[in-house]
C-alpha positions as CSV (number, residue, x, y, z in Angstrom):
1,M,16.3,4.8,23.9
2,S,18.4,1.4,24.0
3,Y,18.0,-0.6,20.7
4,D,18.3,-4.1,19.9
5,A,20.1,-3.5,16.8
6,I,20.1,0.0,14.7
7,C,19.7,-0.3,11.0
8,F,21.0,2.8,8.2
9,D,19.9,3.7,4.7
10,L,22.9,4.6,2.4
11,D,22.3,7.2,-0.2
12,S,21.7,10.3,0.6
13,T,22.1,9.2,4.6
14,L,25.2,7.7,5.3
15,C,27.3,9.1,1.8
16,E,27.0,11.3,-1.2
17,P,27.9,12.2,-4.9
18,I,31.8,14.0,-4.6
19,E,30.2,15.6,-7.4
20,D,27.8,18.4,-7.4
21,R,24.5,17.3,-8.1
22,D,23.3,20.2,-9.7
23,A,26.5,19.5,-12.0
24,L,26.1,16.1,-12.7
25,L,22.1,16.9,-14.2
26,E,23.9,19.4,-16.3
27,T,26.0,17.0,-18.0
28,T,23.3,14.5,-18.0
29,F,20.7,16.4,-20.3
30,E,24.2,17.5,-22.4
31,R,25.3,13.9,-23.4
32,A,21.7,13.0,-24.1
33,G,21.4,15.9,-26.5
34,V,17.8,16.6,-24.4
35,E,17.1,20.6,-23.5
36,Q,17.0,20.2,-19.0
37,F,13.6,21.0,-18.1
38,C,14.2,20.2,-14.5
39,T,16.0,20.7,-11.7
40,T,17.4,18.1,-9.0
41,A,14.9,18.9,-6.4
42,Q,12.4,18.6,-9.2
43,L,13.9,14.7,-9.7
44,R,13.6,14.2,-6.3
45,Y,10.6,15.4,-6.3
46,A,9.7,12.3,-9.6
47,S,11.3,10.0,-7.6
48,R,8.5,9.5,-4.4
49,D,6.2,7.6,-6.1
50,L,7.6,5.9,-8.7
51,P,7.0,1.6,-10.5
52,T,9.3,-0.9,-8.7
53,A,12.2,-1.5,-11.0
54,D,14.2,-4.8,-11.8
55,T,17.7,-2.7,-12.8
56,D,19.2,0.8,-11.8
57,R,18.6,1.7,-15.4
58,Q,14.7,1.3,-15.1
59,F,14.5,2.9,-12.0
60,F,16.4,5.7,-14.1
61,E,13.9,5.9,-17.0
62,H,11.3,5.7,-14.8
63,L,12.4,8.7,-12.7
64,F,13.3,10.7,-16.2
65,S,10.0,9.6,-17.3
66,T,8.0,10.8,-14.4
67,A,9.9,14.1,-14.5
68,A,9.5,14.7,-18.1
69,E,5.7,13.9,-17.4
70,Q,5.4,16.8,-14.8
71,A,7.3,19.2,-16.6
72,G,5.1,18.3,-19.6
73,V,8.0,16.5,-21.6
74,A,7.8,14.0,-23.7
75,P,8.6,10.6,-21.8
76,S,10.2,9.2,-24.4
77,V,13.2,11.2,-23.5
78,A,13.6,9.2,-20.8
79,P,15.3,5.9,-21.7
80,D,18.5,8.9,-24.0
81,L,18.3,10.7,-20.3
82,A,19.4,7.5,-17.9
83,G,21.5,6.1,-20.3
84,A,23.8,9.4,-20.5
85,Y,23.0,9.2,-16.1
86,L,24.3,6.3,-15.8
87,E,27.3,7.4,-17.9
88,T,27.6,10.3,-15.5
89,V,28.0,9.2,-12.6
90,D,30.6,6.7,-11.0
91,P,28.7,5.2,-7.9
92,A,32.7,4.9,-6.5
93,R,32.9,8.7,-6.5
94,V,30.7,9.0,-2.7
95,R,31.9,10.4,0.6
96,F,30.5,10.4,4.4
97,R,28.1,12.8,5.1
98,S,28.7,15.1,8.0
99,G,28.3,12.5,11.3
100,A,27.8,9.6,9.6
101,E,31.3,7.7,10.5
102,A,30.8,8.4,14.4
103,A,27.3,7.1,13.9
104,L,28.3,4.0,12.7
105,E,30.9,3.2,15.5
106,L,28.5,4.2,18.0
107,A,25.9,2.1,16.7
108,A,28.0,-0.4,16.3
109,E,29.1,-0.9,19.7
110,R,25.8,-0.6,21.1
111,G,24.8,-4.1,18.6
112,P,24.3,-5.3,15.4
113,V,24.0,-2.5,12.3
114,A,22.1,-3.6,8.8
115,L,22.3,-1.7,6.0
116,I,18.8,-1.3,3.9
117,T,19.4,0.6,0.2
118,N,17.0,0.4,-2.4
119,G,20.2,0.2,-4.6
120,G,20.9,-3.0,-6.2
121,E,24.1,-4.3,-5.0
122,E,26.6,-3.5,-7.4
123,T,26.0,-0.4,-7.8
124,Q,25.6,-0.1,-4.3
125,S,28.6,-2.2,-3.5
126,K,31.2,-0.1,-4.9
127,K,29.7,2.8,-2.8
128,L,31.0,0.7,0.3
129,A,33.7,-0.5,-1.2
130,A,35.3,3.5,-1.2
131,L,33.7,4.2,2.0
132,G,35.3,1.3,3.5
133,L,32.2,-0.6,4.6
134,A,32.7,-3.8,2.9
135,D,32.3,-5.1,5.5
136,T,31.1,-3.3,8.4
137,F,27.7,-4.3,8.6
138,D,26.5,-7.5,10.0
139,A,23.4,-7.6,7.1
140,K,22.9,-6.0,3.9
141,V,20.1,-5.6,1.8
142,F,19.6,-4.7,-1.4
143,V,16.3,-4.0,-3.9
144,D,16.4,-6.9,-6.4
145,P,13.1,-7.1,-7.6
146,K,14.3,-10.3,-10.0
147,N,14.4,-11.9,-7.2
148,G,11.7,-11.0,-4.5
149,V,13.2,-7.9,-2.9
150,P,11.3,-4.7,-4.0
151,P,12.2,-1.6,-2.5
152,K,11.7,0.2,0.2
153,P,8.9,0.8,1.6
154,D,7.9,-2.7,1.0
155,S,8.1,-4.6,4.2
156,T,10.1,-7.6,2.9
157,P,13.6,-5.5,2.8
158,F,13.3,-4.9,6.4
159,E,12.0,-7.9,7.4
160,L,15.6,-9.4,6.0
161,A,17.3,-7.2,8.1
162,L,15.2,-8.2,10.9
163,S,15.2,-11.6,9.9
164,A,19.1,-11.7,9.7
165,L,20.1,-10.4,12.4
166,E,16.9,-12.0,14.8
167,V,15.9,-8.7,16.4
168,E,12.4,-7.7,17.6
169,P,10.8,-5.2,15.4
170,N,10.1,-2.9,18.5
171,E,13.6,-3.3,19.7
172,T,15.2,-2.1,16.7
173,L,15.5,1.4,15.1
174,H,16.1,2.6,10.9
175,I,17.9,5.3,9.8
176,G,17.1,7.3,6.6
177,D,15.9,10.4,4.5
178,N,13.2,9.5,2.1
179,L,9.8,9.7,4.2
180,H,8.2,7.8,2.5
181,A,10.6,5.0,1.3
182,D,12.4,4.8,4.8
183,V,10.0,6.2,7.3
184,A,7.1,5.2,6.2
185,G,8.4,1.6,5.7
186,A,10.0,1.2,9.1
187,N,6.4,2.7,10.3
188,A,4.8,0.3,9.1
189,M,6.8,-2.1,10.2
190,G,6.7,-1.5,13.9
191,M,10.2,-0.1,13.7
192,D,10.7,2.9,15.3
193,S,12.5,5.4,12.9
194,A,14.6,8.1,12.8
195,W,14.4,11.1,9.6
196,I,17.6,13.1,8.0
197,D,15.9,16.2,7.2
198,L,17.9,17.6,4.4
199,G,16.3,21.0,4.1
200,H,14.0,20.3,1.0
201,G,11.1,21.1,2.0
202,T,9.1,17.8,2.4
203,E,5.8,18.5,4.1
204,L,5.6,15.7,6.7
205,E,2.8,13.2,5.8
206,H,4.6,10.1,7.3
207,E,5.7,11.0,11.2
208,P,9.0,10.1,12.3
209,T,10.2,8.6,15.9
210,Y,13.5,11.1,15.9
211,R,14.0,14.1,12.9
212,L,17.5,15.7,13.1
213,T,19.6,17.4,10.9
214,S,22.5,16.0,9.8
215,L,23.7,12.3,11.6
216,E,26.2,14.5,13.8
217,E,23.0,14.0,16.1
218,F,23.3,10.6,16.9
219,E,24.1,10.0,20.1
220,S,20.8,12.4,21.0
221,I,18.2,9.7,20.0
222,V,20.4,6.3,21.6
């Protein structure tokens, strides 16, 4: 199908950390002096329905607090774990996911391209710079709850991107790896959605327009 504009998520859609995620989590617990109580898969599950965070640090506090509660551990360990995680992870240490560069090039040939990410501008801009994408997008929307931009699936990030691109929702495609944030958010806006299935075993509680195993399949839907 032909679209007037295409929007992309960033983390786990266009890029991924260079360091092994399991190793990053293990180092986080070691630095915090806390016995590890969850895996990366369990942490991912805990991220599905968190309170809105004003900062990256607060997001990770919510994340580790929820994971701790699910593991039967006192959530009071969350601040130390959040701090240790942010000290461990270098936002600029990222690489493209398979097919991402080609997908971005093809999307740009078809029309305007937007980034809609649930990360804050300071952190996400470091990733974009490392990937050489600082000037790639015609519109960029970062989470900024203090200034009225809550995370996806809230409609606000999508509305801002559509307004900046001057396109209608039903003529726009949004691509992301998160069923709750990306697919549900896009669907509610009347946009088509493409879900990158990373094989985490998530049940399809939200139905995407397209289901891809990687962005190497992007050309088949546009």
